[in-house]
C-alpha angles and dihedrals in degrees: 000000000000112000097175111144139162100265099185139073128229116214121192121191118195116206122199105188108299094347132086097232099184143358115206123187124196102197127216118266113242124206114260093252096171091057095040095052100032111132092012128113119269091241090066092062094040091057090047095052097085090054093044094046112032093174117062091003092156092052089052092050092047090048092049094045091049092049093048091048090050091050090051092046090239118150124210128223126243092256092056090048091052095049092048094047091047091050092049092047094048090050094046089051090051093048095048092048093046090052094044093051097043095046100038113018107029092103096043105103095185090061095049096100094049090046094053093047089047096054092044092055090044091053089053091048096049093041092055092046092049092049091050091226097161129275120005115270107264088190091058093048090047091054089046089055091049092050090049090052088052087057091052096262109122108118119102091236091054097242108154117237114266112270094016118131093254092047088053089050094053089050089051091050089051090060096090115208095189137030112238124215111257107263137179107243117221123197130200118233140164088274088073094053096099094049092047093050094045088053091048096054094044095055138064120252090244089071100040091105088069106054118174130194096195092301095322118116105182128198120245133192138072095320092049091049089050092049094047093049101039104018097211122170112272111258127239094263117035092198089060090044093051090050092049092048090050092053094046088051092052090054093046093049091048092050091050095050092045091052090057105277093259112187095219090062097044120114113267123267099013087141123016129171129193130198110213100182128241090070092303130131144162143192140197125205129186105229130171098282097038141283119346124201133202123181123182138178123198128207126231091276092053093253126135114275100158134018130172133166137184122204125201091248090064090062101038092046098038114139088249096025135118097286093053090045091050092057110026112110094358115152117232111232098175104034097184089057097038098097095049090046091052090052090051091053089053092047090048088070090054100219116212091224133052118264137200117217121210131185127202133177118230128185103232132033 
C-alpha cells in the first residue's frame, strides 16, 4: 500500500503595486483513506494514524476511537475520558511549545538552555500520558512552569515579561507592514460540530480541503478558542494576537496539568463524540492548531465503509478562508518589509504541513 502524498501547501501572493491583488493556495494532497481502508477492521486505520499524521497523532487517535465508539453505540467510562483528555491536552501543550520555540525562539542563543530543558520535560510529560501510566507527572509540569518562567512567561495571563524575547517578538508583530481591509472575523466552536460533520459525510474526500458552512469559513486555533470563550475585541495586529493567545493557552494548559488534570475543571468540548445512527459516528477534538474532526461509517460486519477527517489547516488555509481574507486587498505600507510580514501572517496560523511562499507582480489589482 503506497500512501505517498504531497504533504505541503503552495501559497502564491500576487502584488499589484502597493496592493495584495490575490492570494492563491494549492492545498496538500491527502491519501484516499476511505478507499484504502474500506472493508478493513477499524484497528488497521487506528494503527496507521501515527504514520499518516505525525503531528497531533494522539488527537487523531482519540478522535478516531471516539467516532468508532459512537458508531457502535459504545459508551466510555469517566476514567477513559479523563485519560484521553489528559493525553490530548499534554500533546496540545507539546505542539504549541514546539511551534512557539521553532518559530520565535530558534535564533535566540540566550534562551537555548531553557528551551532544551523545556522540551525534555514536555517529552517526559507526553510520554507518560501516552503510556497511560497513571496521573500526569506534577514534577514534570512544575519543571515546565519553571522553564517557562526562565523564558519570561510567568504571569497567569501568559503575558511575557517586558524585554523578554517573546515580548519583543509581539512588539515586532504589532508593527504592521500593510493595512488589511476591514473584515468580520468568524471563529469555529463546538456549536459548529453538527454542521461540519454533516458536510464531511456528504462530500467526497477529494474536496475535503474546501469545507464550506453555507459560505462561512471560520478560523480555528488558540486565538479562536480565546475569542469564543472571552469574546474580547480583536487587536490591531491579528498575528500578534494569535501569538499572545498561544502563549496564554500554554500557561493555562500547564496550570491545569500541574493542578492534577481534573476532568471537572477542563475546558469544555475538548473531546466530543456523536452517534449518528445507522452505524455512523463522529468526534471532534481540540488539538494544538484548532478543532479536528473524524467521521466514520461501518458496514454490517463492523468493518470500515467510510472514513473522513477534517484538520484545522483545511479551514485556516481554505481558498476563501481566514488567511486569504487577512491578506486579500491589503495595502502595503512598508514595501521593503512586506514579504516578511506576509510570511509572519501565514506562520501565525501555524499550519500542520510545510508551505512554500511565492510572490509575483501583476499589473492591475
